[in-house]
SEPAVO-748055 format. One record per residue: x, y, z of N, C-alpha, C, O in turn; residue in one letter. Coordinates in steps of 0.02 Angstrom, whole numbers, padded with zeros to 5 digits, always signed. Layout:
// SEPAVO-748055
XYZXYZXYZXYZA
...
//
This chain:
// SEPAVO-748055
+03025-01078+02104+03035-01091+02034+02972-01118+02001+02956-01099+01945M
+02935-01161+02035+02875-01188+02004+02825-01132+01989+02790-01135+01939E
+02822-01084+02031+02775-01029+02022+02790-00991+01957+02743-00973+01921R
+02853-00978+01942+02871-00942+01881+02851-00983+01820+02824-00954+01772V
+02862-01047+01819+02843-01090+01764+02767-01094+01757+02741-01095+01701G
+02732-01094+01813+02659-01095+01812+02631-01031+01782+02582-01033+01745G
+02662-00974+01798+02640-00910+01769+02650-00910+01694+02608-00884+01657N
+02705-00937+01670+02718-00940+01598+02665-00983+01563+02640-00965+01510R
+02648-01038+01594+02597-01082+01565+02530-01046+01561+02495-01051+01511L
+02511-01010+01615+02448-00973+01614+02448-00917+01562+02398-00906+01529W
+02504-00883+01556+02510-00831+01505+02504-00860+01435+02470-00832+01392R
+02537-00916+01424+02534-00948+01359+02463-00970+01343+02439-00960+01287W
+02428-01000+01392+02359-01021+01381+02313-00961+01370+02268-00965+01328L
+02324-00907+01406+02283-00847+01397+02294-00817+01327+02246-00796+01295A
+02357-00816+01305+02371-00790+01238+02340-00835+01184+02312-00810+01135A
+02343-00900+01194+02313-00947+01147+02237-00937+01144+02208-00934+01090L
+02205-00931+01201+02133-00921+01205+02113-00854+01172+02063-00851+01137L
+02151-00801+01184+02137-00736+01153+02144-00740+01077+02103-00713+01041A
+02195-00774+01054+02205-00781+00982+02149-00821+00949+02125-00802+00896G
+02128-00875+00980+02073-00915+00954+02008-00876+00954+01969-00880+00907L
+01996-00838+01006+01935-00796+01010+01935-00745+00954+01883-00733+00922S
+01992-00714+00942+01998-00664+00888+01982-00695+00821+01944-00667+00781Y
+02009-00753+00807+01998-00788+00744+01924-00806+00737+01895-00796+00683V
+01893-00833+00789+01823-00853+00785+01777-00794+00774+01730-00798+00735L
+01789-00740+00809+01746-00681+00802+01748-00654+00731+01696-00639+00701V
+01808-00646+00703+01813-00616+00637+01801-00665+00581+01784-00644+00525F
+01807-00729+00593+01791-00779+00541+01716-00782+00530+01693-00796+00474A
+01677-00771+00581+01604-00774+00576+01574-00709+00549+01515-00707+00533C
+01613-00657+00545+01588-00592+00522+01621-00572+00457+01655-00521+00453N
+01610-00612+00405+01639-00596+00340+01605-00534+00313+01546-00522+00327S
+01641-00494+00274+01611-00433+00247+01556-00448+00197+01560-00497+00160P
+01505-00405+00196+01450-00412+00149+01469-00379+00083+01488-00321+00081F
+01464-00417+00029+01479-00391-00037+01413-00385-00073+01382-00436-00090I
+01389-00324-00086+01324-00316-00118+01324-00343-00189+01372-00333-00227P
+01271-00377-00207+01262-00405-00273+01209-00363-00308+01160-00342-00276I
+01217-00350-00372+01168-00307-00406+01100-00340-00412+01095-00402-00413P
+01047-00300-00415+00981-00328-00426+00975-00357-00496+01017-00343-00538P
+00924-00397-00509+00915-00424-00576+00902-00368-00627+00877-00315-00609P
+00919-00381-00690+00907-00332-00742+00832-00321-00751+00793-00369-00751N
+00811-00258-00759+00740-00242-00764+00713-00250-00835+00749-00249-00885P
+00648-00258-00838+00611-00254-00900+00565-00193-00896+00527-00186-00849T
+00570-00150-00947+00529-00090-00950+00476-00099-01004+00489-00128-01057F
+00416-00074-00991+00362-00075-01040+00328-00007-01039+00307+00016-00986S
+00322+00024-01098+00288+00088-01101+00213+00078-01096+00186+00034-01130E
+00180+00117-01054+00108+00111-01045+00069+00144-01102+00099+00172-01148G
+00004+00142-01097-00039+00172-01148-00036+00249-01144-00051+00283-01194S
-00018+00275-01086-00009+00347-01079+00064+00364-01091+00108+00335-01060T
+00077+00411-01136+00145+00430-01153+00183+00454-01091+00157+00493-01051S
+00243+00430-01082+00285+00451-01026+00276+00409-00964+00307+00423-00913G
+00233+00358-00966+00224+00314-00908+00248+00244-00926+00229+00216-00978E
+00289+00216-00883+00320+00152-00895+00308+00105-00835+00302+00128-00779W
+00306+00040-00849+00306-00009-00796+00377-00038-00791+00413-00040-00841S
+00396-00059-00732+00461-00088-00720+00450-00154-00684+00412-00157-00635V
+00484-00206-00707+00479-00270-00672+00547-00303-00670+00589-00291-00712S
+00557-00345-00619+00618-00385-00614+00597-00457-00601+00545-00471-00572T
+00639-00504-00623+00623-00575-00612+00635-00594-00539+00663-00555-00501P
+00612-00653-00519+00623-00675-00450+00697-00676-00431+00740-00694-00471P
+00710-00657-00369+00777-00659-00340+00767-00673-00266+00746-00629-00228D
+00780-00734-00244+00765-00755-00175+00799-00710-00124+00774-00704-00068S
+00856-00680-00140+00890-00635-00093+00848-00572-00079+00855-00542-00026R
+00805-00552-00127+00766-00491-00120+00695-00504-00095+00653-00459-00097A
+00681-00563-00071+00614-00580-00047+00591-00530+00007+00622-00524+00060S
+00537-00495-00008+00509-00446+00040+00547-00381+00045+00529-00339+00086G
+00599-00372+00005+00640-00311+00009+00603-00252-00022+00555-00260-00059A
+00627-00193-00007+00602-00132-00040+00647-00117-00100+00708-00112-00093L
+00616-00110-00158+00651-00090-00218+00645-00014-00225+00591+00014-00216Y
+00701+00017-00241+00703+00089-00254+00718+00098-00328+00771+00079-00352Y
+00671+00128-00364+00677+00140-00436+00678+00216-00445+00629+00250-00429I
+00733+00243-00469+00744+00315-00471+00763+00338-00541+00812+00313-00570Y
+00725+00384-00569+00742+00414-00633+00789+00473-00619+00767+00526-00597N
+00853+00462-00632+00904+00513-00616+00896+00575-00659+00916+00630-00638A
+00868+00568-00719+00859+00627-00762+00802+00671-00740+00805+00732-00748D
+00749+00642-00713+00692+00682-00689+00696+00699-00615+00665+00746-00591L
+00736+00660-00577+00741+00671-00505+00680+00644-00468+00662+00670-00415G
+00648+00592-00495+00590+00563-00461+00594+00487-00466+00631+00460-00507S
+00554+00455-00426+00555+00382-00428+00500+00350-00388+00454+00384-00365G
+00505+00285-00379+00455+00245-00345+00488+00196-00296+00546+00178-00305L
+00450+00176-00247+00472+00124-00200+00420+00069-00202+00360+00083-00196I
+00442+00008-00209+00395-00049-00214+00423-00108-00175+00482-00125-00180Q
+00381-00141-00135+00402-00201-00099+00401-00260-00146+00355-00270-00186R
+00454-00301-00143+00459-00361-00184+00413-00415-00156+00395-00415-00097A
+00394-00460-00200+00352-00517-00179+00392-00568-00139+00452-00559-00128G
+00359-00619-00118+00391-00672-00079+00448-00704-00118+00499-00724-00089V
+00441-00708-00184+00494-00738-00226+00548-00688-00245+00596-00707-00279D
+00542-00626-00223+00592-00575-00237+00581-00537-00302+00621-00494-00320G
+00527-00553-00338+00513-00516-00400+00479-00450-00383+00453-00441-00328S
+00480-00404-00431+00452-00338-00419+00418-00314-00482+00442-00326-00538M
+00361-00279-00473+00325-00246-00528+00299-00179-00501+00271-00177-00447Y
+00309-00126-00539+00285-00060-00519+00263-00021-00581+00293-00027-00635V
+00210+00019-00572+00184+00062-00626+00150+00121-00593+00118+00109-00541Y
+00153+00180-00616+00189+00206-00673+00253+00242-00652+00253+00281-00605P
+00306+00228-00687+00368+00266-00680+00368+00318-00735+00359+00302-00794L
+00377+00381-00716+00378+00435-00765+00446+00437-00799+00498+00429-00767Q
+00446+00448-00865+00509+00454-00901+00502+00451-00976+00447+00438-01002G
+00557+00462-01010+00560+00455-01082+00617+00408-01099+00664+00400-01060T
+00613+00377-01157+00664+00330-01178+00733+00362-01173+00744+00418-01194A
+00779+00324-01144+00848+00348-01135+00862+00376-01067+00921+00384-01049G
+00810+00392-01026+00822+00417-00958+00862+00365-00919+00855+00305-00929D
+00905+00389-00873+00945+00345-00831+00904+00323-00770+00885+00364-00729R
+00891+00258-00766+00852+00230-00711+00898+00191-00664+00931+00144-00685I
+00900+00212-00601+00941+00178-00551+00895+00132-00510+00841+00152-00489Q
+00919+00071-00499+00879+00021-00463+00922-00013-00410+00979-00032-00424I
+00894-00021-00351+00925-00060-00297+00871-00085-00252+00815-00060-00253R
+00887-00135-00211+00840-00159-00160+00874-00160-00093+00936-00163-00088W
+00833-00156-00040+00859-00154+00029+00812-00190+00075+00751-00178+00074E
+00839-00235+00116+00799-00269+00168+00810-00235+00235+00762-00214+00268K
+00871-00229+00253+00891-00195+00314+00944-00145+00295+00972-00149+00240L
+00960-00098+00338+01013-00050+00320+01079-00084+00300+01117-00057+00260P
+01092-00142+00328+01155-00177+00312+01146-00233+00261+01194-00267+00244A
+01085-00243+00235+01074-00297+00187+01037-00270+00127+00978-00253+00130E
+01072-00267+00072+01042-00242+00011+01086-00255-00049+01140-00283-00043G
+01062-00233-00106+01100-00242-00167+01142-00180-00181+01135-00129-00148S
+01185-00186-00230+01218-00127-00256+01168-00092-00302+01114-00118-00314S
+01185-00034-00327+01140+00004-00371+01161-00008-00443+01221-00003-00460T
+01112-00023-00486+01126-00027-00558+01093+00032-00592+01044+00060-00566I
+01118+00051-00650+01089+00104-00690+01076+00075-00759+01121+00047-00790C
+01014+00083-00783+00994+00058-00848+00957+00114-00885+00916+00149-00856R
+00972+00122-00950+00934+00172-00989+00863+00147-01001+00852+00088-01016P
+00815+00191-00993+00745+00173-01001+00732+00157-01074+00747+00197-01119L
+00705+00099-01087+00691+00076-01155+00647+00015-01153+00644-00020-01102G
+00613+00001-01206+00566-00054-01210+00601-00121-01202+00652-00134-01234Q
+00574-00164-01158+00597-00233-01150+00651-00241-01096+00661-00198-01054G
+00684-00299-01098+00737-00316-01050+00799-00275-01067+00823-00277-01124L
+00824-00237-01019+00881-00193-01031+00942-00221-00994+00941-00227-00933V
+00994-00238-01031+01054-00267-01003+01113-00218-00999+01158-00227-00959L
+01111-00167-01042+01167-00120-01044+01164-00069-00988+01110-00053-00963Q
+01222-00045-00967+01225+00006-00916+01215+00076-00944+01214+00085-01005G
+01209+00124-00901+01202+00194-00921+01269+00222-00945+01322+00198-00924C
+01265+00272-00987+01325+00307-01010+01339+00366-00967+01388+00402-00978N
//
């Protein structure tokens, strides 16, 4: 009889340990929710059709690669962010109103979501149509 009770106790302890292990493993692996990059500032250069793009500091993007893509032309640029996460790149080809997609990536599993902003002078807050 003692043996049967001992087996139940071991099974109960094993189930408890398995349940705690399951909780600990999945509690430490919360899903990554991508956050959008900062809104860009566009400035038209002295040469028609060439623009500079900059973003303010974002500590999450420190050293990340920024992907700036003109969806209307099918071309773009890649620029590494500074230590503070800010980015500046020139020249991006385009005309006012072109849809510019921007995102950054550090590792394949660590990056921002993609934003789309119409190309225009200054800080652009509105999304693409």
